[in-house]
N, C-alpha and C positions, 0 to 999 in steps of 0.2 A: 504494500500500500504506500503510495507516494504522498497522500494527503496527511498533513499534520492535524491531529485531533485537538480541538479547543474545548476544554471542559470548564464550565462555570460552577464553582462551588467545591470546597475542599472538605466536605463532610465524608462520612463513611462510604457512601455510594460513589461519589466522584473520585475518591482516592482508590477505591477498589477497581474502578474502570481504568484509571491511570496505571495501576500496578499490573493488571492483566494485559493491558496493551504493551507495557514494558517487557513482560515475560515473552511476548510474541514479537518483540522487536519493532513495535509501532510507536513512533514518536507522539508525544502529547504534552500539552501545557495546561496546567490547572490555574485558574485565576480565582482568588479568594478575597473577599472584602475585608476580612479581619487583618489587622496589621502584622500579626505573628501567630504562631501555633499556640502560644500561651496567653493570648489576649483576653480570653474569657474561659470560665469553667465549661467543660464539655458535658456536664450533667453527671448522673450517677451511673448505676450499673445497667448493663444490657445483657439479656440472655440470648445467646447465639444458637440457633436451632440446627439440628442435624439434617433437616430437610430443605433448608434454604441458606441461612447465613454461613453455616459451615461448608456448604458446597462452594460458596463464593471464596472462602478462605483457602480451600483446597486449590481452586482454580488460580488463586494468586500465589500459590506455593509458600504459604505462610503458616501452615498448620502447627509446626513445632513452636514457632514464636507465640502463636495464639495459646497453645496448651500451657505455656510457661506462665501465662497471666491469669489463668482460671482461678477463681476464688472458691476453694473447696468448701463444701457444705451449704453453699448459698441456694441450692435448688430445693432446700427444705421449705415447706409451706404450712402455714397455720391459717385457719378460717375461724373467726370468732363471731358470736352473736353480739348485738350492740350492748348487752349487759355483761360482756366479757366471757360468757360461756364458750368453751372450746367446742366447735362443731365438727372440725376435721383437722387432722394433722398428718403430714406426710414427710418422712425423713428423707434426707439426701443420702441415698445408699450408693451413689456413684454410677448408677445405671441410667440416669435420666439423660435425655438428649438436648438439654437446654442449659449448658454451663454458663455461669455468669462471669463477666469481666467488666472492668471499669471502661466506660466509653472512651475516656481520654486516653487510656493506655492502648486500647485497640486502634484508635486513630493514630497514635504515635508509631505503632508497629507498621502501619501502612506508610506513614510519612518516611520512616527510616528505610523503607524498602525501595524508595524512588531515587533516581539520580538527582544530584544536587541541581537546584534551579528549576525543577519540574513545577513546583508550586510558586506562583508569583503572589506574594502577600500584599495587602493594601490596595487591591484592585477591585473597588466597588463598582459594579455595573450600573450605569444610569439608563441605558437603553440598548436595544438591538434593532436591526433592520435588514430586510432582504435586499441583496444586490442582484438577484436573478441567477439562474443557472446553478442553483445549489450553493451559492456563496452568500455569506452573511457578514455584516459588520457589527462589532461590539464596541460600544462607547463607554468609557469609564468616567467616574466622577471627576477625575483630575483633567479631563479633556482628551486623554489618550484614546486611541482606537486600535483595534486589531481586526483584520479581515481573514476569514477562514472558510475552507471548503467543507468542513464538518464541525458543527457546533452542537455540544451536548449540554443541556440545562440540568445541572445537578444542584441547583441553587434553592431548593426548599420550597416552603409553602408559598412565599410571595415571589416566585420565580420571575426574573426579568426576561427569561428566554421563552417562557410559556406563551406569551401573546403572539409569537411567530406561528404557533400551531393551533391555539385555542383561545377563545374569548372568555372562557370560564375562569372565575376567581373563587377562592375558598369562602365558605360561609360559616358563621358561628354555629356550633352544634347545639347550643343551649346549655352547655356545661363548661365549667372552668375548674382548674386544679390549683390549689394553693400548696406550695412546697415548703417544708420545714426541715431543719437539720438539728440533731442532738448529738453532741460530741462526747467522747469518753463515757459512753452510756453505761458500761459495766460498773464504773465507779461512781459516776455522777447521777445516773438515772437507772439504777438497777432494776426497779420494778418494770420500767418500760423495756429494758433489754430483755427481761424474762418474757414479757408479753409478746414481743416481736420474734424472739427465738433466734436461731442461727441463720435463718434465711429470710423469707418473706411472710408477711401477715396481712390479712385483709378482714375488714368488718364493713358491712354494707346493708343499706336498705334503699328503697326507691328514692332517688334524688340526692342521696347522701352516702358518702363512702370514705373510709380511711384505709389507705394502703401504705405499708411501710416495709422497708427491707434493711438488712444489715449490710453496710458497705465494708470496705477494707478496714480492718481493725475493729473498733467498736463504735463506729459512727452509724447512727440511725437516720435514714432519709425517708421522710413521710410525704405522701401525696394525699391531700384532702380534697375530695371531689364534691362539688355542689352544682345542682341543676338550677341555675338562676340566670336571668338575662344580664347582659353586659352592664346595664344601668345600675343593677343591684350592687355589683362589685365596684362601680365607679364612686359610690357613696362611701367607700372605705378608704382610709388613708393608710396605704401599705408602707409608707415611710416611717410610721409610728408602730414599731413592732408589737408593743404591749397592747395598744388599742386594737390593732388589726387582729391579733391573735385572739383577744377576748371576744371580738365581734364574730369571728368565724366559729369559735368554740360555742357560742350561744346557739348556733344551729344544731349542735349535738347535745343539747340538754337532755339528761336522762341516760346518756351513754355511760359506760363504765369509765371511771376516772383514769384507769390505765390506758384508755384509748384517747380520751380528750387531752390528756397530758402531752400527747404527741404534737398537739397544737399549742397549748399554753406554755409548755416548758421549752419551746424552741430556743436554740442558741443563735439563731440568725433572724434577720428580718424576713417575714413570710413573703414568698415570691408568687405572684399571681400569674398563671398561665392559662389564658383563654384557649379553648379547644376549637379549632377550625377544621373543616374538611371540604374536599372536592366531592362532587356527586359520585356516588358509587357507579363504577363502570365508565368513568371518564375516559374518553379516547378522542382521537383526531384523525383526519385524513392525512395520508402520507404527504409530507412537504419535503422536497429534496434538500439534503444537506443539514438537517437539524432533527434532533429528537430530545426526549426528556427521560429522566430516571428518578426513582425515589419519590419524595414528597412533591417535587415539581410535577410529577406525572399523576400520582394517585394518593395525595394527602388524605389520611383518615384519622379519626379520633384514636387515641392510643389504644392499641389492642395487643401489644407484645410483638407485633410483626414489622413495624415500620423500618427499623434499622436493618433487619434481616432481608426484607424485600429490596431495600435500596442497594444493599451489597450484592444481592443476587442479580438485580438489574444491571449493576455495573459489570459484574463478571460475565453475564450472558451477552451483553452488548460488546464487550471486549472480545469474547470468543467468536461472536458473529462477524465482527470486522476482520478477525484473523482468518476466518473460514472463507471470506469473500474479499480477498485482497485487491481485486481489480473491479469490484462492483459495490460501491458504498450503498447504493439504494437497495440492492438485494440484501445486504447485511442489516440495514435499518428495518426493512420490511420483515425479515425473519425475527429480529429482536422484538419488534412491536407486536407481531402476531402471537408471540408467546407471553409477552408482558401484560397485554390488555386483559385477557381472561384470568391470568393468575392474580392480578391485583383486585379484580372485581369479585373473585371468589373468597378473598380473605375475610374471615368472620370479624365482626366488630362487636364489642361489648360495652358500648357507650361510655368509654373512659376508663373502664377497669381493665388493667393489664392481665392477660391470661397466663400468668406465670404458673407453671405446674400443670396446665391443662393439656395432657398428653393425648387424649382421645375423647371421642364423644361419650364414652362411658365413665370418664373420670369424674368423681364427685365435685371437684373444683369447677369443671366445665359446666356441670349441671347447676351448681349454685350461681355461677355467673350468668348463665342463660336465664335462670329464673329471675334474677335481679333485673336483667335487661327487659324481659317480658313485663314484669310488674311495673318497672319504671315507665315503660312506654304507655301502659294502660293508665297510669296515674297522671300522665302529662296532658 
């Protein structure tokens, strides 16, 4: 392939694509808005599944590096009732197919696997336009431009590349998540550490949920989900940690204190994350010289699959380009024909991550499905 691939976005999907292309000797450049790889936190843990994310890691030739960063024991799962009663518990016996790693460490594995200079930091895209015959121009916030014969949008929910293919934009799902962190939990928050256990814990009812997991060491990372309109959250001052925590905790009156303390005892300012999604089954007609992957293509409410699908998108697109070295359009067509139905079939659980849900008969899967059904009926 003589065409240099231009990738917008240095998330897991874009970096996986760049790595698979590198493995096959195909040159690529990744443009990323962030000024450096350490400019911001990359979030918490991500479970990498044996049926999609791990396939991408294998295609990238990075399985040994990945295994070295797996956090043992984190596939354990606990489900509690809102009064703290244990409903279900599943130990991590080492046979599960969803090992957990820190997202930032996984990203660094990918970055370290690329030739120096592959990622161009501090390149925020301000616009894109078609030049015809499969060529596109990307304009950056500093006024610089690049012209490419193959443009890939791996730039997330608010993709600047997506308008070249689709007029659709993400819509608010009706739910938001508030994140909290508790540090040194075993010594400073022992009751909460016991409640969460060695892996993940969830408690939920229609419209309200608390999900938490143990990250590296004894850090607890909690996600508090609420089904409320954006205006409801706008009335809360999230710069005032105590006031914001207290307001969110009031929505969980009557819940067990070992659950609500994940909100009120936070060691950080609560972080609001509204949940947006593209329409299920979002697709576009083939446009020469450009495609999308990950959230840019099929943003969904959190369901435990987003990072895995983005990485698999990147791996399969890279493999398709390697398999069609003289026909970019054949490669893009093959990639999209597989990607569209795969992303449309991914189950969503309205904001509850499906950690530990290994099959349709798994009790966790049934509990989450029941919550989803009840939540929809009550809305």
